C-alpha positions in Angstrom: -111.0 135.8 -108.1 -112.0 134.1 -104.9 -115.2 136.0 -104.1 -115.9 133.7 -101.3 -112.6 134.5 -99.6 -113.0 138.2 -100.3 -116.4 138.2 -98.6 -115.0 136.2 -95.7 -112.3 138.8 -95.3 -115.0 141.6 -95.2 -117.1 139.9 -92.5 -114.0 139.0 -90.5 -113.1 142.7 -90.6 -116.6 143.7 -89.5 -119.9 141.9 -89.5 -122.2 142.9 -92.4 -125.2 142.2 -94.6 -125.2 141.6 -98.3 -125.7 145.1 -99.8 -123.3 146.7 -97.3 -120.7 144.1 -98.1 -120.9 144.9 -101.8 -120.3 148.6 -101.0 -117.3 147.8 -98.8 -115.9 145.5 -101.5 -116.2 148.3 -104.1 -114.6 150.8 -101.7 -111.7 148.4 -101.1 -110.9 147.2 -104.6 -112.1 150.0 -106.8 -114.1 150.3 -110.0 -112.2 147.7 -112.1 -113.7 144.8 -110.2 -117.2 144.5 -111.3 -119.0 142.7 -108.4 -122.6 141.8 -109.2 -124.5 142.2 -105.9 -126.4 139.1 -106.7 -123.1 137.1 -106.5 -122.5 138.0 -102.9 -125.5 136.1 -101.5 -124.5 132.7 -103.0 -121.0 133.3 -101.6 -122.4 134.0 -98.2 -124.6 130.9 -98.4 -121.6 128.8 -99.4 -119.6 130.2 -96.5 -122.5 129.4 -94.1 -123.0 125.9 -95.5 -119.3 125.1 -95.1 -119.2 126.3 -91.5 -117.1 129.4 -92.2 -119.7 132.0 -91.4 -122.8 132.4 -89.3 -125.8 134.6 -89.8 -128.3 136.3 -87.6 -131.4 138.4 -88.3 -131.1 141.9 -87.0 -134.1 144.2 -86.8 -133.4 147.9 -87.4 -135.3 151.0 -86.4 -138.7 152.1 -87.6 -139.7 150.9 -91.1 -136.5 149.1 -91.6 -136.9 145.5 -92.7 -134.9 142.9 -90.9 -131.4 142.2 -92.3 -129.4 139.1 -92.2 -125.9 140.0 -90.8 -123.0 137.6 -91.3 -119.9 137.0 -89.2 -117.1 134.5 -89.5 -116.8 131.4 -87.4 -113.5 130.4 -85.8 -113.1 127.9 -88.7 -113.8 130.9 -91.0 -110.9 132.9 -89.4 -108.6 129.9 -90.0 -109.7 129.5 -93.6 -109.2 133.3 -94.2 -105.7 133.1 -92.7 -104.8 130.1 -94.9 -106.2 131.9 -98.0 -104.2 135.1 -97.3 -101.0 133.0 -96.9 -101.5 130.9 -100.1 -99.4 131.7 -103.1 -100.9 131.3 -106.5 -98.8 129.0 -108.6 -99.3 130.8 -111.9 -101.0 134.0 -113.0 -104.4 133.8 -114.4 -104.4 134.0 -118.2 -105.8 137.1 -119.9 -109.0 136.0 -121.6 -111.5 138.2 -123.3 -114.1 137.7 -126.0 -112.3 140.3 -128.0 -109.3 138.0 -128.2 -111.4 135.2 -129.5 -113.0 137.5 -132.1 -109.5 138.5 -133.3 -108.4 134.8 -133.4 -111.4 133.8 -135.6 -111.9 136.9 -137.6 -112.1 136.9 -141.4 -110.9 139.6 -143.8 -114.5 140.9 -144.1 -114.6 141.4 -140.3 -111.9 144.1 -140.4 -114.2 147.1 -140.0 -116.2 145.5 -137.2 -113.0 144.5 -135.4 -111.6 148.0 -135.7 -114.8 149.4 -134.2 -114.6 146.9 -131.3 -111.0 147.9 -130.7 -112.1 151.5 -130.5 -114.9 150.7 -128.0 -112.5 148.6 -125.9 -109.9 151.4 -125.9 -112.5 154.0 -124.9 -113.7 151.7 -122.0 -110.0 151.3 -120.8 -109.4 155.0 -121.0 -112.6 155.8 -119.1 -111.7 153.3 -116.4 -108.1 154.6 -116.2 -109.4 158.1 -115.5 -111.1 156.8 -112.4 -107.6 155.9 -110.9 -106.0 156.7 -108.6 -109.0 156.9 -106.3 -109.0 160.0 -104.2 -108.8 158.1 -100.9 -108.5 154.6 -99.6 -110.7 153.5 -96.8 -108.6 152.5 -93.8 -108.9 148.9 -92.7 -107.0 146.4 -90.4 -103.9 144.9 -91.8 -102.4 147.1 -94.4 -104.1 150.5 -93.9 -104.2 152.3 -97.2 -101.5 150.2 -98.7 -103.5 147.2 -99.9 -106.1 149.2 -101.8 -103.4 151.5 -103.2 -101.5 148.4 -104.5 -104.7 147.1 -106.1 -105.1 150.5 -107.8 -101.5 150.3 -109.0 -102.1 146.8 -110.4 -105.2 147.9 -112.3 -103.5 151.0 -113.7 -100.5 148.9 -114.9 -102.8 146.4 -116.6 -104.9 149.1 -118.2 -101.8 150.8 -119.6 -100.6 147.5 -120.9 -104.0 146.8 -122.4 -103.9 150.2 -124.2 -100.4 149.5 -125.6 -101.7 146.1 -126.8 -104.8 147.8 -128.4 -102.5 150.1 -130.4 -100.6 147.1 -131.6 -103.9 145.2 -132.4 -105.3 148.3 -134.2 -102.1 148.5 -136.4 -102.5 144.8 -137.3 -106.2 145.1 -138.0 -105.7 148.2 -140.1 -102.9 146.4 -142.0 -100.1 148.6 -140.7 -98.3 145.9 -138.6 -94.8 144.8 -139.4 
């Protein structure tokens, strides 16, 4: 994921500060994308260092500490347009620690793998129950459609993951063809 470009898109849509940008990100792309709030600040710093964003300190009302608010520069707008129009050459591979554990497991690891598959399945089911989100926040560009398409992609991947987990469980349990 290009966090830098996602953050750039958020500040191009509306100026913002770190924590507020994390909230807007989560509203836009849903619970499947785990954005660590501490990752936003290095992305903002990188945008500013590369001349794609500017920052200004804003003072709030009483007892509010000053906040650094970010906005795109003209070069940032150009970079965002270029990113939005770029086509990925190939999909990202699916990589998970669970896959590596399965690849290097020994016979004596069968019970532990079965337990890991169960936990992974429960996590996928729990995440799947959070979709579709009850409402999509309107935004410029593709109001309601973009976030709904992200939801659709996540749901499709979770369903595929659950189907693969059933296959993996059968293999680990010794029931595979």
